[in-house]
LUMGU-158494 format. One line per field, with one value per residue (C-alpha): residue in one letter; z, y, x. Coordinates in pm, 1 decimal, always signed. Each point is the difference from the previous one (the first is absolute). Example, Ala and Ser with C-alpha at 12.3 -4.5 7.8 and 13.67 -1.06 7.14 Angstrom:
% residues 2
residu: c(A | S)
w: c(+780.0 | -66.0)
v: c(-450.0 | +344.0)
u: c(+1230.0 | +137.0)
END
This chain:
% residues 360
residu: c(M | S | T | L | K | V | P | D | L | V | P | P | P | E | Q | D | A | K | R | L | K | E | A | F | D | G | L | S | K | F | S | F | S | F | L | G | L | G | T | D | E | K | A | V | T | W | V | L | S | Q | R | T | A | S | Q | R | Q | L | I | R | Q | A | Y | Q | R | L | Y | N | E | S | L | I | D | N | I | T | S | E | L | S | G | D | F | K | D | A | V | I | M | W | T | L | D | P | A | E | R | D | A | K | M | A | K | E | A | L | K | K | S | K | S | G | V | K | H | L | Q | V | I | V | E | I | S | C | A | S | S | P | Y | H | L | A | A | V | R | Q | A | Y | C | A | L | F | D | C | S | I | E | E | D | I | T | A | V | V | S | M | P | L | R | K | V | L | L | R | L | V | S | S | F | R | Y | D | K | E | L | L | D | I | E | A | A | A | S | E | A | N | Q | L | H | E | A | I | K | A | K | Q | L | D | H | D | Q | V | V | H | I | L | A | T | R | N | F | F | Q | L | K | A | T | F | E | R | Y | E | Q | M | H | G | S | P | I | D | E | V | Q | L | L | Q | L | A | V | N | N | S | S | L | L | S | L | F | F | S | H | S | L | K | Q | L | D | I | C | F | L | L | Q | D | I | S | S | V | G | K | G | N | L | V | S | L | M | K | M | V | I | L | C | I | R | C | P | E | R | H | F | A | E | V | I | R | T | S | I | V | G | F | G | T | D | E | A | A | L | N | R | A | I | I | T | R | A | E | V | D | M | K | L | I | K | E | V | Y | P | I | M | Y | K | N | T | L | E | D | D | V | I | G | D | T | S | G | D | Y | Q | D | F | L | L | T | L | T | G | S | K | F)
w: c(-515.5 | -257.6 | -325.5 | -184.8 | -323.2 | -98.6 | -317.3 | +13.6 | -208.4 | +114.7 | -247.1 | +126.7 | +165.4 | -257.6 | -262.8 | +220.9 | +36.4 | -379.5 | -16.8 | +238.1 | -196.5 | -323.2 | +176.8 | +102.3 | -323.3 | -140.9 | -200.5 | +161.2 | -175.2 | +231.7 | -80.9 | -182.6 | -46.6 | -339.9 | +22.8 | +214.2 | +156.2 | +348.0 | +269.1 | -57.9 | +340.4 | -42.9 | -59.7 | +340.0 | +162.2 | -178.9 | +111.0 | +342.2 | +119.8 | -51.4 | +209.8 | +344.2 | +231.8 | -56.4 | -345.9 | -19.3 | +190.1 | -250.1 | -321.6 | +194.7 | +27.5 | -346.7 | -145.8 | +179.1 | -113.0 | -349.2 | -44.0 | +269.4 | +81.3 | +315.6 | -91.4 | +290.6 | -144.0 | -360.2 | +143.0 | +163.9 | -309.7 | -241.7 | +182.1 | +145.5 | +265.9 | +224.8 | -242.6 | +69.1 | +374.0 | -20.5 | -235.4 | +197.6 | +351.9 | -166.9 | -125.9 | +295.7 | +217.1 | +253.9 | +290.7 | -153.5 | -103.9 | +355.1 | +163.4 | -237.5 | +80.6 | +366.9 | -67.3 | -149.6 | +258.5 | +267.9 | -182.0 | +19.3 | +274.8 | +20.4 | +289.2 | +38.9 | -99.1 | -366.4 | -133.0 | +260.6 | -141.0 | -236.5 | +314.7 | +192.5 | -328.8 | -27.8 | +383.5 | +11.1 | -342.5 | -119.0 | +70.7 | +258.0 | -246.7 | -246.7 | +332.6 | +70.7 | -410.8 | +56.7 | +298.1 | -209.1 | -323.8 | +244.3 | +128.0 | -326.1 | -186.7 | +263.5 | +231.0 | +299.5 | +131.4 | -11.9 | +377.3 | +10.1 | -195.0 | +163.8 | +317.3 | -182.9 | -137.8 | +191.0 | +333.8 | +266.9 | +59.2 | -385.7 | +4.8 | +288.5 | -209.7 | -338.2 | +135.1 | +186.4 | -336.2 | -238.0 | +249.3 | +30.9 | -164.8 | +45.3 | -48.7 | -288.9 | +51.6 | +129.1 | +386.2 | +219.3 | +351.9 | +103.9 | +385.9 | -114.8 | -194.7 | +250.2 | +257.1 | -293.8 | -99.1 | +346.1 | +32.1 | -324.6 | +157.9 | +324.4 | -204.3 | -199.6 | +292.4 | +186.7 | -339.6 | -17.4 | -360.1 | -0.8 | +284.4 | +26.0 | +6.4 | -277.0 | -209.5 | +53.3 | -67.1 | -374.3 | -86.5 | +115.6 | -48.8 | -311.2 | -215.7 | +74.8 | +385.9 | -46.8 | -198.8 | +273.0 | +260.7 | -163.8 | -38.1 | +351.0 | +64.5 | -162.0 | +170.9 | +348.7 | -10.0 | -283.0 | +104.9 | -41.5 | -269.9 | -284.5 | -363.9 | +4.9 | +294.2 | -164.8 | -327.6 | +228.2 | +165.1 | -341.9 | -226.0 | +75.2 | -66.2 | -359.4 | +117.4 | +244.8 | -232.7 | -286.1 | +237.0 | +112.3 | -328.0 | -149.2 | +369.0 | +164.7 | +394.0 | +85.7 | -222.3 | +116.3 | +229.5 | -11.7 | -49.5 | +370.1 | +21.0 | -261.3 | +156.4 | +375.1 | -139.9 | -186.6 | +345.4 | +142.0 | -224.2 | -333.8 | +48.9 | -204.0 | +193.8 | -28.9 | -382.0 | -16.2 | +243.8 | -203.8 | -328.4 | +153.1 | +110.2 | -319.7 | -186.5 | +244.0 | -40.5 | -301.7 | -264.3 | -280.5 | +160.2 | +75.1 | -369.7 | -133.8 | +219.5 | -107.9 | -385.7 | +72.5 | +182.8 | -266.8 | -279.6 | +189.5 | +7.0 | -162.7 | -199.2 | +27.5 | +234.3 | -242.3 | +248.4 | +221.4 | -286.0 | -123.6 | +334.8 | +76.6 | -356.7 | -74.4 | +375.6 | +1.1 | -353.6 | +58.3 | +369.6 | +55.2 | -262.6 | -75.5 | +350.1 | -60.0 | -269.3 | +147.6 | +305.7 | -180.0 | -155.7 | +368.1 | +161.8 | -288.8 | -229.1 | -298.5 | -144.9 | +33.9 | -348.6 | -102.1 | +264.4 | -133.0 | -346.4 | +148.1 | +77.7 | -221.2 | -376.0 | -278.4 | +52.4 | +385.1 | +22.4 | -222.4 | +219.5 | +336.0 | -139.6 | -148.9 | +333.0 | +170.2 | -233.4 | -230.9 | -314.3 | -221.2)
v: c(-1261.4 | +206.0 | +111.2 | +65.1 | -214.7 | -94.9 | -182.8 | -372.2 | +57.7 | +329.0 | +161.4 | +79.3 | +330.7 | +148.1 | -63.8 | +156.3 | +305.1 | +18.3 | +1.4 | +284.2 | +195.9 | -45.0 | +102.1 | +320.4 | +94.0 | -84.7 | -331.5 | -261.1 | -276.9 | +37.3 | +381.8 | +111.2 | +349.0 | +120.4 | -113.1 | +199.5 | +204.1 | +30.7 | -284.9 | -305.4 | -6.0 | -335.4 | -156.9 | +145.3 | -170.2 | -305.1 | -92.1 | +147.0 | -90.8 | -357.5 | -34.9 | -88.2 | +239.7 | -179.5 | -43.1 | +374.2 | +48.9 | -184.3 | +180.6 | +327.1 | -151.8 | -142.3 | +372.2 | +194.9 | -269.8 | +23.9 | +350.4 | +179.7 | +169.8 | -16.2 | -204.1 | +211.5 | +349.1 | -118.6 | -60.0 | +331.2 | +172.6 | -211.9 | -33.9 | +276.8 | +53.5 | -270.1 | -284.9 | +104.9 | -4.4 | -327.4 | -164.0 | +143.9 | -131.4 | -340.4 | -10.7 | +86.7 | -256.7 | -74.0 | +82.9 | +311.3 | +121.5 | -5.0 | +178.8 | +227.9 | +16.7 | +5.4 | +317.0 | +189.9 | -74.9 | +98.0 | +348.4 | +76.1 | +243.0 | -120.3 | -64.3 | -340.0 | -332.4 | -55.7 | +111.1 | -253.0 | -295.7 | -97.6 | -49.2 | -212.6 | -227.4 | -53.0 | -113.2 | -204.4 | -111.0 | -104.2 | -279.9 | +30.3 | -31.1 | +317.3 | +207.9 | -60.3 | +43.8 | +356.4 | +107.7 | -64.1 | +127.3 | +324.6 | +36.1 | -31.7 | +217.5 | +294.7 | +1.1 | -82.5 | -255.5 | +31.6 | -59.9 | +368.2 | +152.1 | -130.8 | +143.3 | +336.5 | +51.2 | -226.6 | +131.4 | -250.1 | -236.0 | -56.1 | +8.2 | -282.2 | -224.6 | +43.0 | -28.2 | -362.8 | -101.6 | +89.0 | -91.4 | -373.7 | -320.7 | -238.7 | -372.0 | -120.0 | -333.2 | -139.6 | -70.6 | +71.0 | +14.9 | -23.6 | +54.7 | +308.8 | +139.5 | -26.9 | +189.2 | +264.1 | +34.3 | +90.8 | +236.3 | +181.7 | +21.7 | +142.8 | +294.1 | +76.5 | +20.8 | +234.8 | +190.9 | -53.6 | -129.3 | +100.6 | -234.6 | -125.1 | -390.3 | +95.0 | +141.1 | -319.9 | -220.9 | +168.6 | +52.5 | -333.1 | -278.4 | -212.4 | +65.9 | -317.8 | +43.8 | +325.8 | -137.4 | -258.2 | +279.7 | +187.8 | -321.3 | -59.2 | +386.4 | -30.4 | -333.3 | +141.6 | +347.9 | +20.0 | -11.5 | -368.9 | +179.9 | -122.6 | +107.2 | +224.6 | +226.1 | -48.6 | +162.9 | +280.8 | +23.0 | +32.1 | +211.3 | +336.9 | -118.4 | -73.9 | -219.1 | -201.9 | -55.4 | -126.0 | -227.6 | -133.1 | -52.7 | -166.6 | -223.1 | -266.4 | +81.5 | -210.3 | +188.9 | +336.4 | +16.7 | +386.5 | +134.7 | +56.4 | +96.2 | +270.1 | +123.3 | -11.9 | +217.2 | +260.2 | +31.7 | +169.8 | +275.8 | +184.4 | +110.9 | -76.9 | -293.1 | -193.8 | +46.3 | -124.9 | -305.3 | -123.3 | +28.9 | -193.5 | -295.6 | +9.3 | -53.9 | -254.5 | -205.5 | +93.2 | +190.3 | -61.0 | +189.7 | +285.7 | +21.6 | -17.9 | +292.0 | +202.3 | -63.7 | +116.7 | +302.5 | +106.5 | +8.8 | +116.4 | +348.7 | +277.9 | -95.7 | -303.7 | -32.2 | -169.7 | -36.9 | -246.7 | -173.8 | -44.4 | -120.3 | -249.3 | -157.1 | -38.3 | -86.9 | -300.7 | -111.0 | -295.5 | -23.1 | -28.6 | +154.5 | -284.5 | +29.0 | +387.3 | -51.5 | -290.6 | +230.4 | +338.6 | -77.0 | -132.1 | +339.4 | +238.3 | -183.7 | +83.1 | -178.7 | +117.2 | -5.4 | +228.7 | +251.4 | +33.7 | +11.3 | +277.9 | +227.3 | -83.6 | +29.5 | -62.9 | -175.0 | +40.4 | -196.2 | -260.0 | -42.4 | -11.3 | -246.1 | -222.3 | -17.2 | -102.7 | -269.2 | +141.1 | +63.0 | -189.0)
u: c(-280.2 | +209.1 | -204.7 | +327.7 | -35.5 | +392.5 | +42.7 | +83.6 | +304.8 | +201.2 | +196.5 | +392.1 | -1.5 | +229.3 | -310.5 | -221.0 | +244.7 | +11.6 | -321.7 | -80.7 | +289.8 | -205.0 | -278.8 | +132.4 | +110.6 | -333.3 | +148.8 | -188.4 | -172.3 | -280.6 | -28.9 | -352.3 | +188.7 | +212.4 | +330.1 | +237.4 | -253.4 | -21.6 | -10.5 | -179.9 | -183.4 | -149.9 | +320.7 | +116.4 | -324.0 | +64.4 | +359.9 | -38.0 | -306.2 | +41.9 | +318.3 | +101.7 | +164.5 | +339.6 | -67.4 | -43.5 | +312.2 | +204.5 | -155.6 | +139.3 | +330.2 | +5.5 | -146.5 | +276.2 | +276.8 | -139.1 | -55.9 | +187.7 | -340.1 | -192.6 | -319.5 | -193.5 | +165.6 | -122.0 | -365.0 | +4.9 | +78.7 | -205.6 | -352.0 | -191.0 | -278.4 | -143.8 | +122.3 | +363.9 | -53.8 | -155.4 | +272.3 | +277.8 | -157.9 | -38.5 | +357.9 | +181.6 | +109.9 | -269.6 | +215.8 | +109.2 | -344.8 | -117.1 | +287.3 | -46.9 | -391.9 | +83.8 | +244.5 | -280.5 | -260.6 | +257.6 | +37.9 | -377.3 | -77.4 | -350.8 | -287.3 | -136.6 | +136.2 | -70.5 | +340.8 | +178.1 | -219.5 | +304.7 | +204.3 | -242.3 | -36.8 | +349.7 | +41.2 | -331.2 | -108.7 | +335.1 | +251.1 | +261.1 | +283.5 | -178.8 | -10.3 | +362.0 | +62.7 | -151.3 | +152.2 | +342.4 | -138.1 | -72.4 | +346.6 | +162.9 | -218.5 | -20.0 | +307.6 | -231.9 | -221.5 | -387.2 | +14.0 | +177.6 | -227.2 | -322.2 | +162.9 | +57.7 | -351.0 | -255.5 | -125.8 | -73.3 | -216.4 | +24.3 | +364.8 | +36.3 | -239.7 | +193.4 | +324.2 | -62.7 | -156.2 | +246.4 | +292.5 | -130.2 | +79.5 | -253.4 | +13.9 | -163.0 | -111.8 | -327.6 | +65.6 | -279.4 | +0.5 | -388.3 | +45.4 | +216.3 | -296.8 | -244.5 | +209.4 | +109.8 | -388.5 | -67.3 | +303.4 | -151.6 | -354.9 | +125.6 | +219.8 | -292.5 | -246.3 | +273.4 | +21.6 | +388.8 | +28.9 | +360.9 | +43.4 | +368.6 | -158.4 | -246.2 | +310.8 | +221.1 | -280.4 | -123.2 | +390.1 | +160.4 | -265.7 | +16.1 | -310.3 | -136.4 | +19.4 | -159.1 | -281.3 | -75.3 | +35.6 | -290.9 | -190.5 | +38.3 | -109.8 | -316.6 | -74.7 | +77.3 | -116.1 | -265.2 | -324.9 | -202.4 | -227.3 | -197.7 | +68.3 | -307.4 | +157.2 | +358.7 | -174.8 | -110.6 | +370.3 | +142.7 | -261.8 | +164.4 | +356.3 | +87.1 | +303.4 | -210.3 | -289.1 | +222.2 | +158.8 | -395.3 | -102.7 | +338.0 | +73.9 | -190.5 | -44.2 | +315.0 | +234.9 | -75.2 | +266.9 | +75.6 | -354.7 | -10.3 | +322.0 | -38.9 | -302.4 | +159.6 | +278.5 | -243.8 | -164.1 | +318.1 | -51.0 | +58.3 | +372.4 | +283.2 | +128.1 | -336.3 | +29.9 | +360.7 | -85.7 | -315.8 | +237.1 | +274.0 | -251.8 | -199.7 | +386.0 | +100.2 | -349.3 | -174.3 | +256.4 | -228.7 | -272.3 | +231.4 | +122.4 | -367.1 | -65.5 | +302.3 | -77.9 | -376.3 | +88.1 | +240.1 | -268.5 | -298.3 | -122.8 | +159.4 | +292.0 | +245.8 | +272.5 | +243.7 | +282.5 | -209.4 | -171.1 | +331.2 | +130.9 | -265.3 | -15.6 | +368.9 | +114.8 | -234.4 | -33.3 | +299.4 | -169.0 | -358.1 | -188.3 | -204.0 | -150.2 | -32.0 | -243.6 | -209.8 | -66.9 | -45.5 | -351.0 | -84.3 | +100.8 | -114.9 | -242.1 | +207.5 | +296.2 | +373.1 | +23.6 | -323.2 | +120.3 | +340.2 | -179.1 | -198.8 | +276.2 | +285.6 | +68.9 | +230.5 | +334.4 | -17.0 | -331.1 | +130.3 | +320.2 | -198.3 | -247.1 | +269.1 | +160.6 | -335.7 | -18.6 | -297.1 | +222.1 | +215.6)
END
């Protein structure tokens, strides 16, 4: 599901570090500029965009060892603008990167929940091992836990949900209990009917069950509490909700296991808790749709939200970018690549397209 294109024969990290140093000094063989005049951005893209996370960390270590300089510091001083931000994000260790993004999100005093997306993504669209690594990196970087910062800056009831999500360690194997799925589908339904989305049992289910178990629970919810309607009626239900509409066109009825659940949660109201819980469920069940939506939202309208665009492409390039690219045109009638090309330019555009598997 990754779109990363790694060469069959990867050079030693020392060789990659040397190429990057030459690129910063304008001495790279990839350079199309006059010798020694400025950084060769194409060489930077060529090297870093075709290496895995572990390979990139070896390059960082080799660079420090060879030149007694920080690769991140040199990227910061030699590159600029959106391209610089994207390359730094890509070069950082993934846990360090996500810890820094979570910290920035928690610094923002904003209404709504959009700025909290990254915390939900780390908790619900990543492996439990990655979440544990992010928590560890957060403590090392900021001398406090992510739980402490959430407690300090996020108000209830969002605080209650986020704390449980970031504190959990889900079982990561495919283990299913069908009876439990049915029982917990009923518990979700009763809590939604009572408009108690932050009920202790609801939060417990969403924060502790393994992803396979939760997907089975969502499917049982649809079977038990979705109305026995035909496809025409389902389309009428979805037509005013873009997320549900995309689910309708890209799945069979049997696979629409969160359509009614999302619709029922929406019926509770329009508050921040409703938005957060829908985000949690979508990240668990269909993360590719969540990130497709993040990308689309970042580029539509006036201006581009480069931070969100970078986050979605860079954090998912080695995870499920191939799936995101598949669902994107179903949801928005444009390819992901076309939308990125329409809203970016230059080396920044080339870098993002390389990560999506569309260049080099």
